[in-house]
N, C-alpha and C positions, 0 to 999 in steps of 0.2 A: 188285243196286245196281252201276251202271257207274261207274268212275272215269275213263273217258275222256272229255276235254273235248269240247264240241259240235262246234268247227270244228277240224279238224287243220290243221297247217301243210302247205304245198305239199310233196307227196311223201311224206308221212307216212300210215301206215295203221294202223288198230287191230288189235291182236292179243291172244290170251291167251297167257300164258306157256307154256301146254300147247302152243301151235301152233309155238314155236320150241325146245322141249325137253321132256325127260321127267323127272320127280321121283322118284326111288327112294328107298324106305325103308331105313334101315340094319337090320343084323342084331345080335340080342343075343348076345355072345360071353362066354365065361367065361374071362378072360385067364389063360394059365398063367403060375403063379408063377416056374417054373423057366426062363422064356424071358427074354432080355434083348436090347438093342439089337445085341450083339456076335454073336447066333446066324444071322447072314446064312448062306446065302439063305432059310433056312425061317422066318424071322419076320417079321411083319407089324406095322407100327406102327398102333394104334388110336386114331383121333381121337374124342374125346368133345365135348360142348356146351361145356365148359370150354376148349377149344382154340380156339374161335371167339372172337374179341375185337377190337373196333374195326376192322372191315374186312379183318382179315386173320388168317390161321390161326397160332397159335402152337404151337411143337413142345415145351413143358415138360409135365411130369408125364404121360408117355405110359405106355401100356399094351400088351402084346404078345400076338399070338394066332399060332397055327401056320399057316403060308400054306396048308396043305392043308385047312383049315376054311373057307378064303375062296373065295366064287364070283368067277370073273374079272369079273363084272358088278359087283361089290361093290369091285373096286380102283378107287383114285381116278387119275385121269388129269389132265395138266396142263390146266387151265381149268375144271375141275369147280368148282361152286359148292357148298360145304357148308352147310346149314342146319339149325339147332336146331329140330326139331319137338316136342319134349316137354321140359318144364323144371318144377320147382316154382315157378318164378317166372315169372308170366305175362309180365312184361317182357322177358324173355330168348327166349321162343318166337318164331321167325321170324328172329332175327338170323342173318346170313349173312356168308360171306367166300370169296374165289376161292383155290382151292387151286393153289399152284405147285410143281411137284417141284424140289427145290433140292439133292436128294442121290441116292445109289443105293438108297435103302430103299424099300419097297413099303408103301402107305398104305391104310387101309379106314376105315370110319365106323361108328360104333355104333347101338344100338338107338333112342337118343333123336334120332337125327340123319337128315337126308335128303340127298340129292346130285341136284342138278339139272344134267343133262347137256345142253349146249346144241348143237342142230344147227348146224355151222359153216356150212351151205348157207342156213340161215334167219335167223341172227343172229350178232352178235360177242359172244363170251362176256363179253369185259370191259366191254362196253356194257351187257349184262344185268346183270352184277355190281354196277356203278354204280347201276343203277336200282333194285335190290333194298335199296338204302341210302336211298332218298328217302321223303318223306312219303307219297306215294300208296301205296307198299307198306306202309308201317307201317299206314295206315288200312285197307287191306285184311286185313291180319292182325289188327287189332283188332276188325274186323267177324266175322271168321271164328271168334275166340274168345268173341265177347259172347254172354252167356247160358250158357256152358259152365262146369260145375264143375271140369272137367279141362282143364288147360293142354295139350292135346294138338291136333296139326294134322295131317290126313292130307295126304299128296302131292297128292292131286286138289284138295283146297281150295287148296293153293299153286298148282297149274296153272291155277286160275280167275283168276288175278290179270290184269286188263286194261290195256293201257297202248298208246300209240302209237310207232310203230317208224319211224325214216327208213331210206333206202337204205343197203346194208351199207357203202358208203365212208364216208358221214356217220357212222354207228354207230362206226367204226374212228377217225375223226378225234375225236369226241366223248370216245371212251374213252380216247384218248392224252392229250387235255387234262385230263382228270378224274385220270387215273393220275398224271400229273406234279404236279397240285396236290396228291394225297393223299400223294405221295412228300415234297413239301416239309414237310406237316404231319408226318408220320413221321420225317423227319430232325430236326426240332426235338423231337419226344417223345423221340427217342433221345439228343440232346444233353442235354436236361432230365435224363434218367435218369442220363447220365453225370456231370453236375455233382452230382447228389445223391449218387450213389455216392462221388464224391470228398470231399463234406462228411461223409458218414458214415464214411469211412476216417479222414479227420482227427480226427474226435471220438473214435474208438476209439484212435487213437494217442495224443491229447492226453490223454485220462483214462485211459490206462494210468500216466500221470506217473511222474516228470518227463518233460516233452515238450522237443525240440529246438526247440520254437516259443516255449517260456518264456525269458525272460533267465536268464543264468547266475546260480546262487546262489539262485533261488527255492526256497522249500521247500514240498514237497506233502505233504499228509496227508489221512486220511481221516476225515470228522465225519459227525453225524447232521444231516440237513436242518434239523431242528427246533432245534438248538444255535446255528445262524449265521443264521437269517432268522427274521421274524415270519410266521406264518401266520395270515391274517385271515379269518374267516368271514364270508360273505355275510349280508345282511339281507332278509328275506322281503318281496316285493312282488308284488302279483297285477296281471294285466291290468285287472282292474275299478278298482284303486286307483292305476294308475299315470299317470293324467293323460294329457295331450296334449302330444308333445313328440318330440325327435328324438334323444334320449339312449338309446343300447342298454341293453338288460337283459340281463345275462349270466347265464344259469342253467344247466341241467344238459345243454343242447344244443350242438352244434358252432357254430352261428351264434346271434346274438341272438334272445330269444324274443319280445319286442316292444319297444316304446319308451316313454320316460317323459319327464317334464318336470323331473326332478331328478337329483342323482348322488351318490353315496358314494365314489368312487374318482377321482382325477385323476391325469394323467401315464400313463406306460407302466408295465404290470405284467403278471404271469404269472397266468392262471387256470387251475384244476383244476376241472372239473366234479364236483359233489358226488354228484348222484344220477341215476337213469335208465339207459337203455341205454348211454350214452356216459360215465357216471361215470368219473372219472379222466382225462379228455381234457384234455392240456396245451396251452396256447395262449399266445402273446403278444398283448396287448390295448394298445389305446391308449385312454385316458380323454380326456373325462369319461365315464363309464359307471356304471350300477348294478350292483353285485355282488350278485346274489341267491342262487341255488342253486349257490354255487361257493366255493371258498377262494382267496384271491388271495396274491401275494407283490409288494409294491411296490419301487420303487427305492429305493436306499439309497446312503450313502457309504462303506458297509462292504463292498460286493461290487458285481460287475458282473452286471447282469440277464441279459445275453445269455449269459453264461458260465454261469449258473445254467439258464436255459432249455435250453441244449445238453444239459446232464446229464440234466435231467428227461426231455427227449425220448428221450435214449438208454434211459432206465429207463422208457419209456411202457408197454411190455407187462407189467413187473413191477408198476406201478401198476395196470393194469386187473386183474391177478390178485389184487391186495389187496381188491378189491371185496367188500364184506360185505351181508347182506340176501338175500332170496330173490327174490319177483317185482319188487321194486324195488331194484336194487343202490345201495350208497352208498360214496363215499369221502369219509371226514372227515379234517379237520386233524390228528387224532390218529394216522390211518393214514399221513399224509405225513411226520409228524415223525421216526419212526425211519429213513427212509431214508437208505442211506449214500452220500456224495458224495464227489468229491475236491476238496481245498482248497489253496490257494495264495495268496500275496499279492497285493493289490490290482493291481498293475501288470502282474503276469502274467496275470490275470483280464481286465484291459482289452485287453491285447495280444491274447489268444485271442478275445475277444469281437469285436474289430475285424476279424479275419480272418474270422471266421464271418459277420458282418454284410456284408462285401464279397462273399462267395460267395452268401449269399442274395439281395442284390441283383442279382447276375447271373443267378440261378435265376428270380427275379421278373420280371426283364426278358424273358428266355426265354419264360416262360410267357405273358406279355402279347403277344409276336411270335407265339406259337403260336395263342393264341386268335384272333388277327387273321386268320391264315393259314386257321384252320378256317372262320372267316366267309367268307373270300373263295372257300375251296372250296365251301360249302354254296350260295353265291350263283351260283357257276359251274354247279353240278350243277343248281339249280333252273331257271336259264335254258337250259342246253343240252339237258337231258334233257326239256323241254317244248316246245323248238322256238321259244322266244321269242328266242333268238340263235342265228344259223345259221352254220355252218363252212362255209367255201367248198371 
């Protein structure tokens, strides 16, 4: 099945990926435990499928192999496109990123990876890199995997991908525009991550208590959650009995399960999922809503809800670990009640809560800006890579 459109834009020609480059399969290495990043020049850094994330290569959680075991053809060079060709998750097979050499280290790629090496005389590597982030390529990968019980792509199947290609100068112009748009998105991603790190550092500092953010003289103590709040169990409702309405039903998932025409909670509250794969998930909710398969903590004049939320978020991993049950994990109110949290006077709680709300508002605004930037990038990619919009 061809994915090339019937009429090509002026000057654009249909090609296969194999016409402009060769896809090389990675090698299965047994990383040496005694090698580390400091063992230059005999150490090669090994990229795996986990190092390909959202259009770029990440250099975290690397493994190392002896350079004497690596063929020169398997050494990555600037502009190579690394592709995940095998993974337990079908959704990850085919994902790609352009490798950019940013240090003195030597890099190779593992057995579940492929490397597309673009012929510079036939195509611009950055243009091809952006092309492999598009819908047409995703469709090609889906068709290649259809009916297969094994989530595995051969390099030859990747090379079969058909597309339209403009003259080399237009390729470079398109690649530059899309790289700039991607850099805009990535800069917002980095800023959001930095803001979240600041928030987490603030929480860690606050809840070592007493904090320099709290008014002088405020008394801090450690208390059991169940001793200072009311943990309310939800009430069962099914989709069949929910009726028609737009009031969210909060159950065991991250998002509303469905909607109903009635509510059993109003105002702002904290929900903790009670069962399923996400049992223990802590979230701030805004009523009216129907609390079903969850435990809730409502607002009160005795404490600040955001102050409580921040502490429960810090304890999120511990709450997950408290799950009981086998195939169907559970977190009940009785499991939450013994959790030990920091406590102080209400005025100090409110002061800390306001600081956190301000940071959260900044993060929310940045996330919204980032999402809009990504939509613009996607629109640009669709128009430029199809020839709908031409760059002079």
